[in-house]
C-alpha angles and dihedrals in degrees: 000000000000118000114245112251114209115175098268133357139159120226129191115229141141138242111249098194123132092264135119094244110052086195121219108236138193109213121201115209129189112194101321096328126103104228103168143015124196136165119275109242091200093063107102094205103044098030103208097312129115129181131243091266091054091052090050091064088089089066096036095054095067100016114160090241097051112122114243103170135037116270129212123196115247118229090239094047137275126059140281130202115249136176121268090245091053093048098044094043093053094042091050092047092052094045090048092053094048093049090049095049100036108014130250093289089069086074120077118208108194120183117182131191099255091122124014124215137136093238089070086086089071087082085077088069087071104031097047096060088037084071103255120297126218112275140182122248129201122031139259094230120045118342099120091057091047091053094044091051092045091053091049102042105014096243141034103251138130142179119289104275096239089067086072084087090069095055118113096191126026124193113193111193125189092341136107105199094168084074108020104034106027095171093054088049090055089055092047090054090050088053090050090052086056092053104269119152119231129208122177126196110202134129088223132064108239140165085269095053090045088066096046130107089214126025113192118191115195128178106274111263096022096093092109090061090047090052091049089049091053089050090052093055094045091053096039092054094041095244096134121112099248096184091056093046094050092051102037112020126100122196094003100149091060088052091049088054092048096053091049084073091060108065114167094259092058094043089051090056089052102040104025091234111132114250093236090054089052091053092045092052094045093051094047095048094045099044106037108075141235092028123185123207112202112189125192132211091250088077094070107039094109139072094269093048101123094049089047095054090043089057093045098045092052091068096078088053091046089055099039094247098131122103094017128110112254093020136071143083120304120192106113133356111200095172090119094053091097102113124125124231118262115280124258097027112159117247121274119263116270118250137023118325125211123246141154136200108279094229087064095058095123094048092046094050088055105037113025111118138188084064116011116215109266103168140019137200113200126185136164088012141089103196096167088066101030109033122088119252096035093183091061093044091054094045092049096048091048091057093058122107089216133019120179118188124187112201146130093235139035094259126179088269095044089055088062094051131106089212129021114195116199113245130215122249124233091264096059106067135037114241146151120256129197128193140219099210107040127032101240130118110211135195116233099210120206111252107176139000118264112270126240111351097329116145129196117247086245088063094043093054092048089053091050091050089054093053092053096043092246123151115268099199092119090060100036096078132095107275093227092048089051093056092046089055089052093057116096117279109279093022098077092112096054097081092104091053089056089060087064104039144348115273135210102230100157096077098217100129133232095277114040118206092020087133092051094244116136123184095225123120089262096042087236141085103286112226083166117039120190085179090062089052094047098045102036107018094239130134109281088229116058112259140168117247115176117263117267091239090050137245125272110292140171130321092268093065110118096223106025099163127081116223120215122188105191135182129263140205093241103061141021100226108295096348127101096014092105090062119102092216088059096040091055093062108023126104118252120251100253133153108261110208133173108248091242092056092046093047092051088059096042093251128143136188111293095016120135112244137184116229109199147165135159091288099054150298140259131191124214145139121286122233117191109230117183093184092065119095111255111255092036126096124189141201124177109249130231124080112213107151134032094259092061114102119252098236095165091069082079100045123090130230094236121147127228121249090254137012096030096263132157129263103219096144094053092082124129121196145165124223126209139162112288 
């Protein structure tokens, strides 16, 4: 059904990108053209503001490079446009042959997080009767922290973000909300105006650290030791909340014994943070209440990630800051993840299904056997750009008999495909969107029809089912009734309310754990977790084992520098960087180096340098950055256009100690003149 097109109208919707905010937006449409995007003042989480990326949707929607027709690779190279029937018939024929010869596990279905929406689950209506393809498990972004917090508290929840205003002390750890969670930053600044103190732990200097009372710069990957050192000081000086611990702590004595082994002098030797700074931070955090600890995903992008987050997230319990407004632990709030799957999905295949850690995509494409991977279908993802070990990913994709990519643009991954199917934008299909920072479910209302010959993924999967003779009952329902059925039980009649405002449908409350109930095996905060030991083979008490790729050593070490590739306000990974409105204002991808590290290598500002390790090398321009910790080099992540550097040629495909995450920040390099 075509959307009516009066001359001018404003429609409420939501950004579905992989971002903390999921901003509420008001979209102005003239005819069938998006002409303006602004923040929705009725949205209680994002309060009428929208970021630069949100504003750029006006350009992105009808960008000259947007794909409008299916593409098929030519034998001699490049692509040609083909009809949907031609593309889908040939794809179905090849998939059917591969399934017949090798089995369904010879096909990889890879769905990333480039655009969120509950209707993505409709892909199961095809892949379940197909027999169950190979998939990836885990996540590139945050899973070690999710699992660590779940083991500790029983769930991933935190206070309603607006309660940040009530904090009197805020500790931001491994996070840069001034760039990557702008609405949280607004609330932090409001708390500052009310007198709250702010400490930031980050090896880099950022817009966030510039506003802090105290900026702590540890060696990357040593945060677990720093957390244990803070615990040591808090207990040594009697600053713990004894009443809370007596009522709500499990296995506390083993933790007390563990932190005794981390006095400030020892932690200084590990982290590079002066002992007196460790004491100052511990005292401020433990004595000024309520205190809020905000942890970022950067904390857990290395092989000891889960144990690190366990050590960090115990500090709010140690100081009695859980279950109180203005205090608490903030990493992920999954209160809105309460939706049900689409109705009429077919049953799951019987028997075990094959999967691999997502960070090991390249290795798996090359080395999985019985059966080997022969085909892949990739959507909402750009793994050639964003996965570690780019060389392996490219080699693995190029060996496939069939690669299908669904995307709006010809990304690095799409350029490797045999078929590229044009994807819808967020404005072109109605869907439900959850969040991981605030507790609201939102309705992504349809704004315009897809341009050209673009089809929604819902339509693509239905067409694939028809070509294989699979049932289409999951698709042959009224779209609104489908969305109603996906709302939580008892909330089916609230779809119309969602057209007017976001709703809290998860029923978790604004202050989790206020009643002192934790959904762990013990019913308490688990300072000692036998479940962690059983599931992941780690010490039941958080500890600090050295990183697999080592800690900084002497001058004879082959790769003495640690490479970080951090996020930025202008892009979400490889998205948005192709837009002129973004490129006019964004920072260039340069190699940030401390002047001491650069001078030791004969490098000056603006010089070309080669960054190398045993996995690869990249050349780019040097920028001297005094605010960076010596021994650390940094390049903004996210490759969108050919002139962006290929930084993931340097990163490894390691796996975190729990949660099956990626180890991007455990990356040792050397830098020399190019």
